[in-house]
All heavy atoms as atom14 arrays in JSON, in Angstrom:
{
  "sequence": "MTLAKPTAEMLEWHESELGVFFHFDMEVFAPEWKFGDPIPDIRCWNPKKLDTDQ",
  "atom14_mask": [
    [1, 1, 1, 1, 1, 1, 1, 1, 0, 0, 0, 0, 0, 0],
    [1, 1, 1, 1, 1, 1, 1, 0, 0, 0, 0, 0, 0, 0],
    [1, 1, 1, 1, 1, 1, 1, 1, 0, 0, 0, 0, 0, 0],
    [1, 1, 1, 1, 1, 0, 0, 0, 0, 0, 0, 0, 0, 0],
    [1, 1, 1, 1, 1, 1, 1, 1, 1, 0, 0, 0, 0, 0],
    [1, 1, 1, 1, 1, 1, 1, 0, 0, 0, 0, 0, 0, 0],
    [1, 1, 1, 1, 1, 1, 1, 0, 0, 0, 0, 0, 0, 0],
    [1, 1, 1, 1, 1, 0, 0, 0, 0, 0, 0, 0, 0, 0],
    [1, 1, 1, 1, 1, 1, 1, 1, 1, 0, 0, 0, 0, 0],
    [1, 1, 1, 1, 1, 1, 1, 1, 0, 0, 0, 0, 0, 0],
    [1, 1, 1, 1, 1, 1, 1, 1, 0, 0, 0, 0, 0, 0],
    [1, 1, 1, 1, 1, 1, 1, 1, 1, 0, 0, 0, 0, 0],
    [1, 1, 1, 1, 1, 1, 1, 1, 1, 1, 1, 1, 1, 1],
    [1, 1, 1, 1, 1, 1, 1, 1, 1, 1, 0, 0, 0, 0],
    [1, 1, 1, 1, 1, 1, 1, 1, 1, 0, 0, 0, 0, 0],
    [1, 1, 1, 1, 1, 1, 0, 0, 0, 0, 0, 0, 0, 0],
    [1, 1, 1, 1, 1, 1, 1, 1, 1, 0, 0, 0, 0, 0],
    [1, 1, 1, 1, 1, 1, 1, 1, 0, 0, 0, 0, 0, 0],
    [1, 1, 1, 1, 0, 0, 0, 0, 0, 0, 0, 0, 0, 0],
    [1, 1, 1, 1, 1, 1, 1, 0, 0, 0, 0, 0, 0, 0],
    [1, 1, 1, 1, 1, 1, 1, 1, 1, 1, 1, 0, 0, 0],
    [1, 1, 1, 1, 1, 1, 1, 1, 1, 1, 1, 0, 0, 0],
    [1, 1, 1, 1, 1, 1, 1, 1, 1, 1, 0, 0, 0, 0],
    [1, 1, 1, 1, 1, 1, 1, 1, 1, 1, 1, 0, 0, 0],
    [1, 1, 1, 1, 1, 1, 1, 1, 0, 0, 0, 0, 0, 0],
    [1, 1, 1, 1, 1, 1, 1, 1, 0, 0, 0, 0, 0, 0],
    [1, 1, 1, 1, 1, 1, 1, 1, 1, 0, 0, 0, 0, 0],
    [1, 1, 1, 1, 1, 1, 1, 0, 0, 0, 0, 0, 0, 0],
    [1, 1, 1, 1, 1, 1, 1, 1, 1, 1, 1, 0, 0, 0],
    [1, 1, 1, 1, 1, 0, 0, 0, 0, 0, 0, 0, 0, 0],
    [1, 1, 1, 1, 1, 1, 1, 0, 0, 0, 0, 0, 0, 0],
    [1, 1, 1, 1, 1, 1, 1, 1, 1, 0, 0, 0, 0, 0],
    [1, 1, 1, 1, 1, 1, 1, 1, 1, 1, 1, 1, 1, 1],
    [1, 1, 1, 1, 1, 1, 1, 1, 1, 0, 0, 0, 0, 0],
    [1, 1, 1, 1, 1, 1, 1, 1, 1, 1, 1, 0, 0, 0],
    [1, 1, 1, 1, 0, 0, 0, 0, 0, 0, 0, 0, 0, 0],
    [1, 1, 1, 1, 1, 1, 1, 1, 0, 0, 0, 0, 0, 0],
    [1, 1, 1, 1, 1, 1, 1, 0, 0, 0, 0, 0, 0, 0],
    [1, 1, 1, 1, 1, 1, 1, 1, 0, 0, 0, 0, 0, 0],
    [1, 1, 1, 1, 1, 1, 1, 0, 0, 0, 0, 0, 0, 0],
    [1, 1, 1, 1, 1, 1, 1, 1, 0, 0, 0, 0, 0, 0],
    [1, 1, 1, 1, 1, 1, 1, 1, 0, 0, 0, 0, 0, 0],
    [1, 1, 1, 1, 1, 1, 1, 1, 1, 1, 1, 0, 0, 0],
    [1, 1, 1, 1, 1, 1, 0, 0, 0, 0, 0, 0, 0, 0],
    [1, 1, 1, 1, 1, 1, 1, 1, 1, 1, 1, 1, 1, 1],
    [1, 1, 1, 1, 1, 1, 1, 1, 0, 0, 0, 0, 0, 0],
    [1, 1, 1, 1, 1, 1, 1, 0, 0, 0, 0, 0, 0, 0],
    [1, 1, 1, 1, 1, 1, 1, 1, 1, 0, 0, 0, 0, 0],
    [1, 1, 1, 1, 1, 1, 1, 1, 1, 0, 0, 0, 0, 0],
    [1, 1, 1, 1, 1, 1, 1, 1, 0, 0, 0, 0, 0, 0],
    [1, 1, 1, 1, 1, 1, 1, 1, 0, 0, 0, 0, 0, 0],
    [1, 1, 1, 1, 1, 1, 1, 0, 0, 0, 0, 0, 0, 0],
    [1, 1, 1, 1, 1, 1, 1, 1, 0, 0, 0, 0, 0, 0],
    [1, 1, 1, 1, 1, 1, 1, 1, 1, 0, 0, 0, 0, 0]
  ],
  "atom14_positions": [
    [[18.39, -34.78, -19.41], [17.48, -33.65, -19.26], [16.32, -34.06, -18.36], [15.63, -35.03, -18.62], [16.98, -33.22, -20.64], [15.99, -32.12, -20.6], [15.54, -31.72, -22.3], [14.56, -30.34, -22.02], [0.0, 0.0, 0.0], [0.0, 0.0, 0.0], [0.0, 0.0, 0.0], [0.0, 0.0, 0.0], [0.0, 0.0, 0.0], [0.0, 0.0, 0.0]],
    [[16.09, -33.29, -17.3], [15.0, -33.56, -16.38], [13.81, -32.67, -16.74], [13.97, -31.46, -16.87], [15.43, -33.27, -14.93], [16.57, -34.06, -14.64], [14.33, -33.59, -13.97], [0.0, 0.0, 0.0], [0.0, 0.0, 0.0], [0.0, 0.0, 0.0], [0.0, 0.0, 0.0], [0.0, 0.0, 0.0], [0.0, 0.0, 0.0], [0.0, 0.0, 0.0]],
    [[12.66, -33.27, -16.89], [11.45, -32.51, -17.21], [10.66, -32.24, -15.93], [10.66, -33.05, -15.01], [10.58, -33.29, -18.19], [11.21, -33.57, -19.56], [10.28, -34.42, -20.39], [11.54, -32.27, -20.28], [0.0, 0.0, 0.0], [0.0, 0.0, 0.0], [0.0, 0.0, 0.0], [0.0, 0.0, 0.0], [0.0, 0.0, 0.0], [0.0, 0.0, 0.0]],
    [[9.99, -31.12, -15.9], [9.14, -30.79, -14.75], [7.94, -31.73, -14.72], [7.39, -32.08, -15.76], [8.68, -29.35, -14.84], [0.0, 0.0, 0.0], [0.0, 0.0, 0.0], [0.0, 0.0, 0.0], [0.0, 0.0, 0.0], [0.0, 0.0, 0.0], [0.0, 0.0, 0.0], [0.0, 0.0, 0.0], [0.0, 0.0, 0.0], [0.0, 0.0, 0.0]],
    [[7.57, -32.15, -13.53], [6.42, -33.04, -13.36], [5.37, -32.34, -12.52], [5.69, -31.71, -11.52], [6.84, -34.33, -12.68], [7.78, -35.16, -13.53], [8.11, -36.47, -12.85], [9.05, -37.26, -13.74], [9.42, -38.53, -13.14], [0.0, 0.0, 0.0], [0.0, 0.0, 0.0], [0.0, 0.0, 0.0], [0.0, 0.0, 0.0], [0.0, 0.0, 0.0]],
    [[4.09, -32.45, -12.93], [3.04, -31.79, -12.14], [2.84, -32.5, -10.8], [3.06, -33.69, -10.67], [1.81, -31.95, -13.03], [2.09, -33.11, -13.91], [3.58, -33.14, -14.1], [0.0, 0.0, 0.0], [0.0, 0.0, 0.0], [0.0, 0.0, 0.0], [0.0, 0.0, 0.0], [0.0, 0.0, 0.0], [0.0, 0.0, 0.0], [0.0, 0.0, 0.0]],
    [[2.38, -31.71, -9.84], [2.06, -32.27, -8.53], [0.7, -32.96, -8.61], [-0.04, -32.8, -9.58], [1.99, -31.16, -7.46], [0.89, -30.29, -7.8], [3.28, -30.37, -7.38], [0.0, 0.0, 0.0], [0.0, 0.0, 0.0], [0.0, 0.0, 0.0], [0.0, 0.0, 0.0], [0.0, 0.0, 0.0], [0.0, 0.0, 0.0], [0.0, 0.0, 0.0]],
    [[0.36, -33.71, -7.58], [-0.94, -34.39, -7.53], [-2.08, -33.35, -7.6], [-3.09, -33.57, -8.26], [-1.05, -35.21, -6.26], [0.0, 0.0, 0.0], [0.0, 0.0, 0.0], [0.0, 0.0, 0.0], [0.0, 0.0, 0.0], [0.0, 0.0, 0.0], [0.0, 0.0, 0.0], [0.0, 0.0, 0.0], [0.0, 0.0, 0.0], [0.0, 0.0, 0.0]],
    [[-1.88, -32.2, -6.93], [-2.9, -31.14, -6.95], [-3.06, -30.56, -8.36], [-4.18, -30.28, -8.78], [-2.54, -30.03, -5.96], [-2.6, -30.43, -4.51], [-1.34, -31.13, -4.01], [-0.34, -31.22, -4.77], [-1.36, -31.59, -2.87], [0.0, 0.0, 0.0], [0.0, 0.0, 0.0], [0.0, 0.0, 0.0], [0.0, 0.0, 0.0], [0.0, 0.0, 0.0]],
    [[-1.96, -30.39, -9.07], [-2.04, -29.88, -10.44], [-2.8, -30.86, -11.34], [-3.62, -30.44, -12.16], [-0.64, -29.65, -11.0], [0.1, -28.51, -10.4], [1.8, -28.55, -11.03], [2.26, -26.86, -10.84], [0.0, 0.0, 0.0], [0.0, 0.0, 0.0], [0.0, 0.0, 0.0], [0.0, 0.0, 0.0], [0.0, 0.0, 0.0], [0.0, 0.0, 0.0]],
    [[-2.53, -32.12, -11.19], [-3.22, -33.12, -11.99], [-4.71, -33.17, -11.67], [-5.55, -33.29, -12.56], [-2.6, -34.51, -11.77], [-1.21, -34.7, -12.38], [-0.63, -36.03, -11.94], [-1.27, -34.61, -13.89], [0.0, 0.0, 0.0], [0.0, 0.0, 0.0], [0.0, 0.0, 0.0], [0.0, 0.0, 0.0], [0.0, 0.0, 0.0], [0.0, 0.0, 0.0]],
    [[-5.04, -33.04, -10.38], [-6.46, -33.04, -9.98], [-7.18, -31.85, -10.62], [-8.29, -31.98, -11.14], [-6.56, -32.97, -8.47], [-7.98, -33.04, -7.96], [-8.06, -32.99, -6.45], [-7.06, -33.25, -5.76], [-9.16, -32.67, -5.95], [0.0, 0.0, 0.0], [0.0, 0.0, 0.0], [0.0, 0.0, 0.0], [0.0, 0.0, 0.0], [0.0, 0.0, 0.0]],
    [[-6.56, -30.66, -10.58], [-7.16, -29.48, -11.18], [-7.32, -29.67, -12.69], [-8.35, -29.34, -13.27], [-6.3, -28.25, -10.9], [-6.86, -27.0, -11.51], [-7.81, -26.2, -10.98], [-6.53, -26.46, -12.78], [-8.08, -25.16, -11.84], [-7.32, -25.3, -12.96], [-5.65, -26.82, -13.8], [-7.24, -24.51, -14.09], [-5.58, -26.03, -14.93], [-6.37, -24.9, -15.06]],
    [[-6.3, -30.23, -13.33], [-6.34, -30.45, -14.77], [-7.48, -31.4, -15.15], [-8.16, -31.2, -16.15], [-5.0, -31.01, -15.23], [-4.94, -31.3, -16.69], [-4.86, -30.31, -17.63], [-4.96, -32.47, -17.37], [-4.84, -30.86, -18.84], [-4.9, -32.16, -18.7], [0.0, 0.0, 0.0], [0.0, 0.0, 0.0], [0.0, 0.0, 0.0], [0.0, 0.0, 0.0]],
    [[-7.7, -32.41, -14.35], [-8.74, -33.39, -14.63], [-10.14, -32.84, -14.39], [-11.12, -33.4, -14.89], [-8.52, -34.65, -13.79], [-7.26, -35.42, -14.17], [-7.27, -35.94, -15.61], [-8.34, -36.38, -16.07], [-6.22, -35.87, -16.26], [0.0, 0.0, 0.0], [0.0, 0.0, 0.0], [0.0, 0.0, 0.0], [0.0, 0.0, 0.0], [0.0, 0.0, 0.0]],
    [[-10.27, -31.77, -13.63], [-11.6, -31.24, -13.33], [-12.27, -30.64, -14.58], [-13.48, -30.5, -14.62], [-11.53, -30.18, -12.24], [-10.91, -29.01, -12.72], [0.0, 0.0, 0.0], [0.0, 0.0, 0.0], [0.0, 0.0, 0.0], [0.0, 0.0, 0.0], [0.0, 0.0, 0.0], [0.0, 0.0, 0.0], [0.0, 0.0, 0.0], [0.0, 0.0, 0.0]],
    [[-11.5, -30.26, -15.57], [-11.97, -29.73, -16.84], [-12.8, -28.46, -16.69], [-13.62, -28.13, -17.52], [-12.78, -30.78, -17.61], [-11.96, -32.0, -17.97], [-12.74, -33.02, -18.77], [-13.87, -32.73, -19.2], [-12.2, -34.11, -18.98], [0.0, 0.0, 0.0], [0.0, 0.0, 0.0], [0.0, 0.0, 0.0], [0.0, 0.0, 0.0], [0.0, 0.0, 0.0]],
    [[-12.62, -27.76, -15.61], [-13.37, -26.53, -15.39], [-12.48, -25.55, -14.64], [-11.83, -25.92, -13.67], [-14.63, -26.82, -14.57], [-15.5, -25.63, -14.21], [-16.12, -25.03, -15.48], [-16.61, -26.05, -13.27], [0.0, 0.0, 0.0], [0.0, 0.0, 0.0], [0.0, 0.0, 0.0], [0.0, 0.0, 0.0], [0.0, 0.0, 0.0], [0.0, 0.0, 0.0]],
    [[-12.47, -24.36, -15.1], [-11.7, -23.32, -14.41], [-12.42, -21.99, -14.56], [-13.09, -21.75, -15.56], [0.0, 0.0, 0.0], [0.0, 0.0, 0.0], [0.0, 0.0, 0.0], [0.0, 0.0, 0.0], [0.0, 0.0, 0.0], [0.0, 0.0, 0.0], [0.0, 0.0, 0.0], [0.0, 0.0, 0.0], [0.0, 0.0, 0.0], [0.0, 0.0, 0.0]],
    [[-12.29, -21.14, -13.57], [-12.94, -19.84, -13.6], [-11.94, -18.79, -13.19], [-11.16, -18.98, -12.25], [-14.14, -19.81, -12.63], [-14.77, -18.43, -12.6], [-15.18, -20.84, -13.02], [0.0, 0.0, 0.0], [0.0, 0.0, 0.0], [0.0, 0.0, 0.0], [0.0, 0.0, 0.0], [0.0, 0.0, 0.0], [0.0, 0.0, 0.0], [0.0, 0.0, 0.0]],
    [[-11.96, -17.69, -13.9], [-11.08, -16.57, -13.57], [-11.9, -15.29, -13.68], [-12.43, -14.98, -14.74], [-9.9, -16.52, -14.55], [-8.96, -15.39, -14.28], [-8.07, -15.45, -13.23], [-8.97, -14.27, -15.08], [-7.18, -14.4, -12.98], [-8.1, -13.21, -14.85], [-7.21, -13.29, -13.79], [0.0, 0.0, 0.0], [0.0, 0.0, 0.0], [0.0, 0.0, 0.0]],
    [[-12.05, -14.59, -12.58], [-12.76, -13.32, -12.58], [-11.73, -12.2, -12.57], [-10.84, -12.19, -11.72], [-13.66, -13.19, -11.34], [-14.81, -14.13, -11.37], [-14.74, -15.35, -10.71], [-15.96, -13.81, -12.06], [-15.8, -16.23, -10.74], [-17.03, -14.68, -12.1], [-16.95, -15.9, -11.44], [0.0, 0.0, 0.0], [0.0, 0.0, 0.0], [0.0, 0.0, 0.0]],
    [[-11.87, -11.29, -13.51], [-10.9, -10.2, -13.63], [-11.62, -8.88, -13.43], [-12.52, -8.52, -14.18], [-10.26, -10.24, -15.01], [-9.17, -9.24, -15.17], [-9.35, -8.08, -15.87], [-7.91, -9.22, -14.7], [-8.23, -7.38, -15.84], [-7.35, -8.04, -15.13], [0.0, 0.0, 0.0], [0.0, 0.0, 0.0], [0.0, 0.0, 0.0], [0.0, 0.0, 0.0]],
    [[-11.27, -8.16, -12.4], [-11.85, -6.85, -12.13], [-10.94, -5.79, -12.7], [-10.03, -5.31, -12.04], [-12.06, -6.66, -10.62], [-13.13, -7.53, -10.07], [-12.81, -8.67, -9.35], [-14.46, -7.23, -10.29], [-13.8, -9.49, -8.85], [-15.47, -8.04, -9.79], [-15.13, -9.17, -9.07], [0.0, 0.0, 0.0], [0.0, 0.0, 0.0], [0.0, 0.0, 0.0]],
    [[-11.18, -5.47, -13.96], [-10.38, -4.46, -14.64], [-10.89, -3.07, -14.28], [-11.94, -2.92, -13.67], [-10.47, -4.67, -16.15], [-9.34, -4.02, -16.91], [-8.55, -3.29, -16.28], [-9.23, -4.23, -18.13], [0.0, 0.0, 0.0], [0.0, 0.0, 0.0], [0.0, 0.0, 0.0], [0.0, 0.0, 0.0], [0.0, 0.0, 0.0], [0.0, 0.0, 0.0]],
    [[-10.16, -2.07, -14.66], [-10.53, -0.7, -14.34], [-11.91, -0.35, -14.9], [-12.64, 0.44, -14.32], [-9.47, 0.25, -14.89], [-9.58, 1.64, -14.35], [-9.64, 1.73, -12.56], [-7.91, 1.74, -12.16], [0.0, 0.0, 0.0], [0.0, 0.0, 0.0], [0.0, 0.0, 0.0], [0.0, 0.0, 0.0], [0.0, 0.0, 0.0], [0.0, 0.0, 0.0]],
    [[-12.32, -0.97, -16.02], [-13.61, -0.66, -16.62], [-14.78, -1.05, -15.72], [-15.89, -0.56, -15.88], [-13.74, -1.34, -17.98], [-12.82, -0.7, -19.0], [-12.16, -1.72, -19.89], [-12.03, -2.87, -19.48], [-11.76, -1.35, -21.0], [0.0, 0.0, 0.0], [0.0, 0.0, 0.0], [0.0, 0.0, 0.0], [0.0, 0.0, 0.0], [0.0, 0.0, 0.0]],
    [[-14.56, -1.94, -14.77], [-15.61, -2.31, -13.82], [-15.9, -1.14, -12.89], [-17.05, -0.88, -12.55], [-15.19, -3.55, -13.0], [-16.17, -3.84, -11.89], [-15.02, -4.77, -13.91], [0.0, 0.0, 0.0], [0.0, 0.0, 0.0], [0.0, 0.0, 0.0], [0.0, 0.0, 0.0], [0.0, 0.0, 0.0], [0.0, 0.0, 0.0], [0.0, 0.0, 0.0]],
    [[-14.87, -0.44, -12.48], [-15.02, 0.63, -11.5], [-15.04, 2.02, -12.13], [-15.44, 2.98, -11.49], [-13.89, 0.54, -10.47], [-13.89, -0.79, -9.77], [-13.05, -1.81, -10.18], [-14.77, -1.04, -8.74], [-13.07, -3.04, -9.55], [-14.82, -2.27, -8.11], [-13.96, -3.27, -8.52], [0.0, 0.0, 0.0], [0.0, 0.0, 0.0], [0.0, 0.0, 0.0]],
    [[-14.59, 2.13, -13.37], [-14.61, 3.41, -14.1], [-15.05, 3.1, -15.53], [-14.23, 3.04, -16.44], [-13.24, 4.07, -14.07], [0.0, 0.0, 0.0], [0.0, 0.0, 0.0], [0.0, 0.0, 0.0], [0.0, 0.0, 0.0], [0.0, 0.0, 0.0], [0.0, 0.0, 0.0], [0.0, 0.0, 0.0], [0.0, 0.0, 0.0], [0.0, 0.0, 0.0]],
    [[-16.36, 2.87, -15.74], [-16.86, 2.42, -17.06], [-16.51, 3.35, -18.21], [-16.43, 2.91, -19.35], [-18.37, 2.35, -16.87], [-18.6, 2.33, -15.4], [-17.42, 3.0, -14.77], [0.0, 0.0, 0.0], [0.0, 0.0, 0.0], [0.0, 0.0, 0.0], [0.0, 0.0, 0.0], [0.0, 0.0, 0.0], [0.0, 0.0, 0.0], [0.0, 0.0, 0.0]],
    [[-16.29, 4.63, -17.93], [-15.96, 5.56, -19.0], [-14.52, 5.41, -19.48], [-14.14, 5.91, -20.53], [-16.21, 7.01, -18.54], [-15.27, 7.52, -17.46], [-15.57, 7.02, -16.05], [-16.6, 6.37, -15.83], [-14.75, 7.29, -15.16], [0.0, 0.0, 0.0], [0.0, 0.0, 0.0], [0.0, 0.0, 0.0], [0.0, 0.0, 0.0], [0.0, 0.0, 0.0]],
    [[-13.69, 4.7, -18.7], [-12.28, 4.52, -19.05], [-12.15, 3.54, -20.21], [-12.81, 2.51, -20.26], [-11.5, 3.99, -17.84], [-10.04, 3.85, -18.11], [-9.11, 4.83, -18.05], [-9.36, 2.66, -18.52], [-7.87, 4.31, -18.39], [-8.0, 2.99, -18.68], [-9.75, 1.36, -18.76], [-7.04, 2.07, -19.07], [-8.8, 0.43, -19.15], [-7.46, 0.79, -19.3]],
    [[-11.29, 3.87, -21.15], [-11.01, 2.98, -22.29], [-9.52, 2.75, -22.37], [-8.71, 3.6, -22.0], [-11.5, 3.61, -23.61], [-12.99, 3.86, -23.63], [-13.77, 2.57, -23.61], [-15.26, 2.81, -23.63], [-15.99, 2.22, -22.55], [0.0, 0.0, 0.0], [0.0, 0.0, 0.0], [0.0, 0.0, 0.0], [0.0, 0.0, 0.0], [0.0, 0.0, 0.0]],
    [[-9.13, 1.6, -22.91], [-7.72, 1.26, -23.05], [-7.0, 2.36, -23.8], [-7.44, 2.81, -24.85], [-7.57, -0.07, -23.79], [-6.16, -0.54, -23.87], [-5.54, -1.13, -22.79], [-5.42, -0.36, -25.03], [-4.23, -1.54, -22.85], [-4.11, -0.77, -25.11], [-3.51, -1.37, -24.01], [0.0, 0.0, 0.0], [0.0, 0.0, 0.0], [0.0, 0.0, 0.0]],
    [[-5.89, 2.81, -23.25], [-5.11, 3.87, -23.86], [-5.32, 5.22, -23.19], [-4.49, 6.11, -23.33], [0.0, 0.0, 0.0], [0.0, 0.0, 0.0], [0.0, 0.0, 0.0], [0.0, 0.0, 0.0], [0.0, 0.0, 0.0], [0.0, 0.0, 0.0], [0.0, 0.0, 0.0], [0.0, 0.0, 0.0], [0.0, 0.0, 0.0], [0.0, 0.0, 0.0]],
    [[-6.45, 5.36, -22.46], [-6.69, 6.6, -21.71], [-5.76, 6.63, -20.5], [-5.29, 5.6, -20.04], [-8.14, 6.65, -21.21], [-9.14, 6.87, -22.32], [-8.74, 7.15, -23.45], [-10.36, 6.73, -22.03], [0.0, 0.0, 0.0], [0.0, 0.0, 0.0], [0.0, 0.0, 0.0], [0.0, 0.0, 0.0], [0.0, 0.0, 0.0], [0.0, 0.0, 0.0]],
    [[-5.53, 7.83, -19.96], [-4.77, 7.89, -18.7], [-5.49, 7.07, -17.63], [-6.72, 7.05, -17.57], [-4.77, 9.38, -18.35], [-5.04, 10.08, -19.63], [-5.89, 9.16, -20.44], [0.0, 0.0, 0.0], [0.0, 0.0, 0.0], [0.0, 0.0, 0.0], [0.0, 0.0, 0.0], [0.0, 0.0, 0.0], [0.0, 0.0, 0.0], [0.0, 0.0, 0.0]],
    [[-4.74, 6.39, -16.81], [-5.33, 5.54, -15.78], [-5.94, 6.42, -14.69], [-5.29, 7.33, -14.19], [-4.27, 4.6, -15.19], [-3.78, 3.67, -16.29], [-4.82, 3.81, -14.01], [-2.63, 2.77, -15.89], [0.0, 0.0, 0.0], [0.0, 0.0, 0.0], [0.0, 0.0, 0.0], [0.0, 0.0, 0.0], [0.0, 0.0, 0.0], [0.0, 0.0, 0.0]],
    [[-7.21, 6.14, -14.32], [-7.85, 6.92, -13.26], [-7.14, 6.72, -11.92], [-6.36, 5.8, -11.74], [-9.27, 6.36, -13.19], [-9.45, 5.55, -14.41], [-8.1, 5.15, -14.88], [0.0, 0.0, 0.0], [0.0, 0.0, 0.0], [0.0, 0.0, 0.0], [0.0, 0.0, 0.0], [0.0, 0.0, 0.0], [0.0, 0.0, 0.0], [0.0, 0.0, 0.0]],
    [[-7.47, 7.56, -10.98], [-6.92, 7.45, -9.63], [-7.16, 6.04, -9.1], [-8.27, 5.52, -9.19], [-7.59, 8.48, -8.72], [-6.93, 8.58, -7.37], [-6.55, 7.53, -6.8], [-6.81, 9.7, -6.86], [0.0, 0.0, 0.0], [0.0, 0.0, 0.0], [0.0, 0.0, 0.0], [0.0, 0.0, 0.0], [0.0, 0.0, 0.0], [0.0, 0.0, 0.0]],
    [[-6.14, 5.43, -8.56], [-6.22, 4.05, -8.09], [-7.28, 3.87, -7.01], [-7.8, 2.78, -6.81], [-4.83, 3.57, -7.61], [-4.8, 2.06, -7.42], [-4.43, 4.26, -6.32], [-4.93, 1.27, -8.68], [0.0, 0.0, 0.0], [0.0, 0.0, 0.0], [0.0, 0.0, 0.0], [0.0, 0.0, 0.0], [0.0, 0.0, 0.0], [0.0, 0.0, 0.0]],
    [[-7.66, 4.95, -6.33], [-8.67, 4.84, -5.28], [-10.04, 4.47, -5.82], [-10.9, 4.02, -5.06], [-8.73, 6.13, -4.47], [-7.5, 6.31, -3.6], [-7.51, 7.63, -2.92], [-7.22, 8.65, -3.93], [-6.86, 9.89, -3.68], [-6.79, 10.3, -2.44], [-6.59, 10.73, -4.65], [0.0, 0.0, 0.0], [0.0, 0.0, 0.0], [0.0, 0.0, 0.0]],
    [[-10.28, 4.65, -7.13], [-11.59, 4.26, -7.67], [-11.68, 2.74, -7.82], [-12.75, 2.19, -7.91], [-11.88, 4.97, -8.98], [-11.16, 4.25, -10.44], [0.0, 0.0, 0.0], [0.0, 0.0, 0.0], [0.0, 0.0, 0.0], [0.0, 0.0, 0.0], [0.0, 0.0, 0.0], [0.0, 0.0, 0.0], [0.0, 0.0, 0.0], [0.0, 0.0, 0.0]],
    [[-10.53, 2.05, -7.83], [-10.53, 0.58, -7.88], [-10.49, 0.1, -6.44], [-9.44, -0.01, -5.82], [-9.32, 0.05, -8.65], [-9.39, -1.41, -8.85], [-9.96, -2.06, -9.9], [-8.87, -2.44, -7.99], [-9.84, -3.42, -9.75], [-9.18, -3.67, -8.56], [-8.21, -2.44, -6.78], [-8.84, -4.88, -7.99], [-7.86, -3.64, -6.21], [-8.18, -4.84, -6.81]],
    [[-11.67, -0.14, -5.89], [-11.75, -0.51, -4.49], [-12.99, -1.37, -4.26], [-14.06, -0.84, -3.94], [-11.79, 0.75, -3.61], [-11.66, 0.4, -2.15], [-11.52, -0.75, -1.79], [-11.72, 1.41, -1.3], [0.0, 0.0, 0.0], [0.0, 0.0, 0.0], [0.0, 0.0, 0.0], [0.0, 0.0, 0.0], [0.0, 0.0, 0.0], [0.0, 0.0, 0.0]],
    [[-12.87, -2.66, -4.45], [-14.04, -3.54, -4.32], [-14.44, -3.79, -2.86], [-14.4, -4.9, -2.36], [-13.58, -4.82, -5.01], [-12.1, -4.84, -4.83], [-11.67, -3.4, -4.86], [0.0, 0.0, 0.0], [0.0, 0.0, 0.0], [0.0, 0.0, 0.0], [0.0, 0.0, 0.0], [0.0, 0.0, 0.0], [0.0, 0.0, 0.0], [0.0, 0.0, 0.0]],
    [[-14.83, -2.73, -2.13], [-15.21, -2.86, -0.72], [-16.43, -3.76, -0.52], [-16.53, -4.44, 0.48], [-15.55, -1.48, -0.14], [-14.38, -0.58, 0.03], [-14.83, 0.66, 0.76], [-14.63, 1.86, -0.13], [-14.99, 3.12, 0.5], [0.0, 0.0, 0.0], [0.0, 0.0, 0.0], [0.0, 0.0, 0.0], [0.0, 0.0, 0.0], [0.0, 0.0, 0.0]],
    [[-17.34, -3.72, -1.49], [-18.59, -4.48, -1.33], [-18.55, -5.82, -2.06], [-19.59, -6.44, -2.26], [-19.75, -3.65, -1.85], [-19.94, -2.37, -1.06], [-21.1, -1.57, -1.62], [-21.25, -0.26, -0.87], [-22.34, 0.53, -1.42], [0.0, 0.0, 0.0], [0.0, 0.0, 0.0], [0.0, 0.0, 0.0], [0.0, 0.0, 0.0], [0.0, 0.0, 0.0]],
    [[-17.39, -6.27, -2.45], [-17.26, -7.55, -3.16], [-17.68, -8.69, -2.26], [-17.16, -8.85, -1.16], [-15.82, -7.75, -3.63], [-15.54, -9.04, -4.35], [-16.34, -9.12, -5.65], [-14.06, -9.19, -4.63], [0.0, 0.0, 0.0], [0.0, 0.0, 0.0], [0.0, 0.0, 0.0], [0.0, 0.0, 0.0], [0.0, 0.0, 0.0], [0.0, 0.0, 0.0]],
    [[-18.64, -9.48, -2.71], [-19.11, -10.65, -1.95], [-18.94, -11.87, -2.85], [-19.78, -12.16, -3.69], [-20.56, -10.47, -1.56], [-21.1, -11.65, -0.78], [-20.33, -12.59, -0.47], [-22.31, -11.65, -0.47], [0.0, 0.0, 0.0], [0.0, 0.0, 0.0], [0.0, 0.0, 0.0], [0.0, 0.0, 0.0], [0.0, 0.0, 0.0], [0.0, 0.0, 0.0]],
    [[-17.85, -12.57, -2.67], [-17.57, -13.74, -3.53], [-18.44, -14.94, -3.2], [-18.44, -15.91, -3.94], [-16.1, -14.14, -3.41], [-15.82, -14.46, -2.04], [-15.18, -13.03, -3.88], [0.0, 0.0, 0.0], [0.0, 0.0, 0.0], [0.0, 0.0, 0.0], [0.0, 0.0, 0.0], [0.0, 0.0, 0.0], [0.0, 0.0, 0.0], [0.0, 0.0, 0.0]],
    [[-19.19, -14.89, -2.11], [-20.05, -16.0, -1.73], [-21.5, -15.82, -2.18], [-22.32, -16.69, -1.92], [-20.03, -16.19, -0.19], [-18.65, -16.58, 0.3], [-17.93, -17.28, -0.45], [-18.29, -16.17, 1.41], [0.0, 0.0, 0.0], [0.0, 0.0, 0.0], [0.0, 0.0, 0.0], [0.0, 0.0, 0.0], [0.0, 0.0, 0.0], [0.0, 0.0, 0.0]],
    [[-21.8, -14.74, -2.86], [-23.2, -14.5, -3.27], [-23.65, -15.43, -4.35], [-22.95, -15.98, -5.09], [-23.4, -13.07, -3.7], [-22.6, -12.65, -4.9], [-22.77, -11.18, -5.24], [-23.66, -10.55, -4.71], [-21.93, -10.65, -6.07], [0.0, 0.0, 0.0], [0.0, 0.0, 0.0], [0.0, 0.0, 0.0], [0.0, 0.0, 0.0], [0.0, 0.0, 0.0]]
  ]
}
């Protein structure tokens, strides 16, 4: 049985002990929307002014 082995990059990331994940859910762009409601028009999810370097 051959086991999968992580790459050098995977090990480096694992050793950094820090990870960040930003999730832009529909509630960011349509705050009145709640889980289970009909999904708003996809055009309201449009991060045109997103500045990830700020």
